[in-house]
C-alpha positions, 0 to 999 in steps of 0.5 A: 332428354335422348341424348343423340349420338353424333358419329363420325359415320354418320358424317356423310349423311349428316351433311345432306340433311342438314343442306337443306337448313344450312341453304338459306344461311348462306348468303341472306343472314346479317348478323352485326353487318355495320352500316357502312357510311362510304356508300352514302354519298349523298351528304344529306342522308340520314341513314338509320340503324339500331342496336342495343345501348349496352352491348353496340350489338344487333344481336344479344343474349340475354340470360334472365337470371332476377325477375327483370332485365333492363337495357336500352335500345339505341338509334344511330343515324350516319348524319345528325338532323337539323330538325327533331326526327322520330321513329316507333320500334315495336316488337315484331312477330311477322318479322320472327316468323319470317326469320324462323321460316328463311333460316328454318329455325323455331325461336319462339316469340317472348310474350309481349306482355313481359316486355315494355317499350319507353315512351310506347317505342316512340324514340326522338332525335333531336337536332344536331345528336345522332343517337337517341335511346329508348328502355327496353325492360325484359319480365320473367313470368309463370309462361316462360319454359325452362331450357327454351331459347326465346326471341324479341324481334325489334323493328322500326317500322314508323320512321320520319320522311328525313330519316332513311335505312339503308338496307332491311336489316338496319332496321332491326336488333334481335334479343335472344333470352333465356330463363335463367331464373331457377339456374341462379347458383352461378349469378354474382351480380349484373357487373361483376366479372366472370370465371372462365375454366378450361378443363382437359378433359382426357384427365378431369372431370367437368362436373369438378368445376362444382367443387369451387364454391362461394361462402355465400352458396354461388359457384366460382365458375360461370363457363366451363370449357371441355377441352377439347375436341378437334378440328380434323381434315377428312380426306374421302369428303375432303373437308373438315369436321370436328374429332371427338376423341374417346373421352370427349365422346364419352362427355356427349353419350353421358350428357345428362349427367356429366354435362347438364348438371353444369348447365342447371345450375347455370354454368355455360359448357362450351365445346373446345375446338383445337387443331390437330396435327393435319392441313385442318386449322380454325384459321385456315379455311375458306370462305365455304369450309368456314360454312360447312364447319360453322355448320358442324358445329351448330349440330354439335351445340343444339344436338347436346344441348351445349352453350357454345364453342371456344377456338384455339389456334394451335396444333394445326400444320400450316402447310395447306393445300389451298387447291382444295376448296375448303382451305386458304393459306392461315390468315386472321382473316380466315379466323375471323370469318370462321367467327363470323360463320358460326355465329351465323349457325347459330345466333344465339349461342356463344362464340368465344377464342383463346387469343392466340394464332391467328385468332390473336387480331379478330377484326371485321370481315364483310363489314361485320365488327368482331364485337358482333361475332365475338362473345368472349375473348381470353388471353394466355397466361399471364397475358389479358385479352385486347378487345378485339375490333369494336369489343369492350374490355367487358367481353375480355379475360384481364387475368388467365392462370394455369393450374397445373404447371403453376403459370401465369397470374393469379386472382388475388386481391390486388388482380380482382381490384384491377379487374373491376377498375379496368372494366375487365368481364372475365377471369381465366383458369386452366387444368384444375387436377383436384390433387392441385386444389390447395395450391389453386385455391391460394391463387383465387382469393381474390374472388372475395374482393369480386364478390364479397364472399371468399372461397369455401375450403375444398371439400369434394371432387369428381372422379374420372367420369364419376357422377357422385363427389368424392371426400376431397382430399381423403379419396384422392 
């Protein structure tokens, strides 16, 4: 892949080039908009909506690590029928074509022959029930291309006369599928808690995530955050922008050797976004400012083949010039809106938050619940992440550890068992400096409880910006 540099000097021209691409997203893309039941004043109306049954989300990301992935599609009604009512759900290529045209995206249709809908797509809601489910099976095939995101657009095309859909979006459910079958070095089981690691890239090579390997050969960390790029204010344009210090920019410019080796093993690589001592902050942008900044984030993720972003509401100046149309007073709503607009700008990427500041209590914005625009929420050291909105603990961290100053909790055996018992989907680590590996390994002994395999003793590490490993601890 030819790495495309994004330099600050190109910022203004990039904004113009992508204006057309982004214009169609402003008002029409309704990621996960929840049905507003208050508008259904007719008490006899049975208004339907389609979602994934596992996640209860309208838009979903499937990482296909195995040959077959199974889930269910759920049809919900705002009022239970008095007699049996049926609908037919189909893979709708025409809807994907319209979607791509409207939003100027290029998602490919997942091969229909690799998709199986139970009961040929027919779904029946029985009397006195408000939901029905339909099995969905996705199978891998030789025709699937690596590093291509496919889409499975499902649509209710036939419905009984007594079932209504209040808006067109309610008829649809979208799945974005990544073929990860050759990138399974990180896959430890669909329902196993996963590891979320922040690496301070000013000092530590992100390839050091590869130091953490289980005895069975699987890697411990499922997601790595490049900590961090910044959100800053550009006085010339009057807008917020992504600022990359030389260390972050070096990683992006050397993407193929310092980032993609992680992704080729199935590890998600996420760009951290942190405040930087001016009035630009992740929870103090206006609606228009959120849209503009989200679009720039999307350009970075697509240009550098990153898997998403992480928002950290720290180090911003709360004294905001609200006369500037890009900014607003700091608020939970502003933080939620940035997450929503980012998900709208890149629905196939991960939107994650560090639960701190105004990113701690996200909820509905524009009728869209936090579960639809937030994929992962991780907590501060020693804490557990709250289930924001209608999120489940599957999307949250149950323990957070800081390794450089030895703060927070440990992933010991009892903590690992608690994660599984309580249903947490993630554990978080921060600042894994190689000279601390002995202590870090002791704090991760619960990996054996989670995965049935202990961590291998450390034997390698990567020096700053090195592409080949060194021997640990001899070469420290």
